[in-house]
C-alpha positions as CSV (number, residue, x, y, z in Angstrom):
1,M,-10.4,-28.2,70.0
2,S,-11.9,-31.7,69.5
3,I,-14.8,-32.3,67.0
4,V,-18.1,-32.5,68.9
5,S,-20.4,-33.2,65.9
6,K,-20.5,-33.7,62.2
7,A,-23.1,-33.5,59.5
8,I,-22.8,-34.4,55.7
9,S,-25.1,-33.6,52.9
10,R,-24.3,-35.6,49.8
11,H,-25.1,-35.1,46.1
12,V,-26.6,-31.6,46.5
13,R,-27.3,-30.0,43.1
14,L,-25.0,-27.0,43.4
15,S,-21.9,-25.7,41.7
16,P,-18.8,-26.3,43.8
17,K,-17.3,-22.8,42.9
18,R,-20.5,-21.0,43.8
19,S,-20.9,-23.0,47.0
20,R,-17.4,-22.3,48.2
21,L,-18.1,-18.6,48.0
22,V,-20.8,-18.9,50.6
23,A,-18.8,-21.4,52.7
24,D,-16.0,-18.8,53.0
25,L,-18.4,-16.4,54.6
26,V,-19.1,-18.6,57.6
27,R,-16.0,-20.8,58.0
28,G,-14.6,-20.4,61.6
29,K,-17.5,-18.5,62.9
30,M,-19.8,-19.2,65.9
31,A,-22.6,-21.6,64.8
32,Q,-25.5,-19.4,65.9
33,E,-23.9,-16.4,64.2
34,A,-23.3,-18.4,61.0
35,K,-26.9,-19.5,61.0
36,V,-28.1,-15.9,61.0
37,L,-25.6,-14.9,58.3
38,L,-26.8,-17.7,56.1
39,A,-30.4,-16.9,56.6
40,H,-29.7,-13.4,55.2
41,T,-27.5,-14.5,52.3
42,N,-29.3,-14.5,49.0
43,K,-27.7,-17.5,47.5
44,K,-29.0,-21.1,46.7
45,A,-26.0,-22.6,48.4
46,A,-26.7,-20.7,51.6
47,R,-30.0,-22.6,52.1
48,H,-28.2,-26.0,51.8
49,I,-25.2,-25.1,54.0
50,Q,-27.7,-23.8,56.6
51,K,-29.6,-27.1,56.6
52,T,-26.4,-29.1,57.1
53,L,-25.2,-26.7,59.9
54,T,-28.6,-27.0,61.6
55,S,-28.2,-30.8,61.4
56,A,-24.7,-30.6,63.0
57,I,-26.0,-28.4,65.8
58,A,-28.8,-30.9,66.6
59,N,-26.3,-33.7,66.5
60,A,-24.1,-31.9,69.1
61,E,-27.1,-31.3,71.3
62,T,-28.5,-34.8,71.3
63,Q,-25.3,-36.9,71.1
64,K,-22.9,-34.9,73.3
65,G,-25.2,-32.6,75.2
66,S,-23.4,-29.5,74.0
67,R,-25.0,-26.0,74.2
68,P,-25.5,-24.4,70.8
69,E,-24.0,-21.0,71.8
70,N,-20.7,-22.7,72.5
71,L,-20.2,-24.3,69.1
72,V,-17.8,-23.1,66.5
73,I,-17.6,-24.2,62.9
74,S,-14.2,-25.9,62.9
75,T,-14.4,-27.4,59.4
76,L,-16.7,-26.6,56.4
77,L,-15.8,-28.6,53.3
78,I,-17.4,-28.2,49.8
79,D,-16.3,-31.3,47.9
80,E,-17.1,-31.9,44.2
81,A,-19.3,-34.9,43.8
82,T,-20.2,-36.8,40.6
83,K,-21.7,-34.8,37.7
84,L,-25.2,-35.6,36.4
85,R,-24.7,-36.3,32.8
86,R,-27.4,-35.3,30.3
87,A,-27.5,-34.8,26.6
88,K,-29.0,-32.2,24.3
89,S,-29.6,-32.2,20.6
90,A,-27.0,-30.5,18.5
91,N,-26.8,-29.9,14.8
92,K,-26.4,-32.6,12.1
93,G,-28.1,-35.2,14.3
94,R,-25.4,-35.2,17.0
95,T,-25.7,-34.8,20.7
96,A,-23.9,-32.4,23.1
97,P,-23.1,-33.1,26.7
98,I,-24.7,-31.3,29.6
99,R,-22.9,-31.8,32.9
100,K,-24.8,-30.8,36.0
101,P,-22.4,-30.5,39.0
102,T,-23.2,-31.7,42.5
103,V,-21.4,-31.3,45.8
104,H,-20.9,-32.9,49.2
105,I,-21.2,-30.5,52.1
106,T,-19.4,-31.4,55.3
107,V,-19.8,-29.4,58.6
108,E,-17.8,-30.2,61.7
109,L,-18.4,-28.4,65.0
110,S,-16.2,-28.0,68.0
111,E,-16.7,-26.4,71.4
112,K,-15.2,-22.9,72.0
113,R,-12.6,-22.9,74.7
114,G,-12.7,-20.3,77.5
């Protein structure tokens, strides 16, 4: 199976661990089936993964002329990105770090054989 299309969302303000839980639900599934599954998943990460998946499907349609019902999610990666660093006041005039995690979401689609 060769890769038909690819879409990447960078610096999405999500936790990598929580995002991977949602990604594991749809990895390897048909693209249309995964879209429905993500639409009914009550997680913040599901909305962002669905947007990236929709973009990958649109890329496959416009660039390669593929039909959406023949597409399979071949790769779905959730990579840790840079952390937004913030500070909050602590006792005795000090500051304590706040690290807000971000992720890169990569979706690669391929056509189903047969």
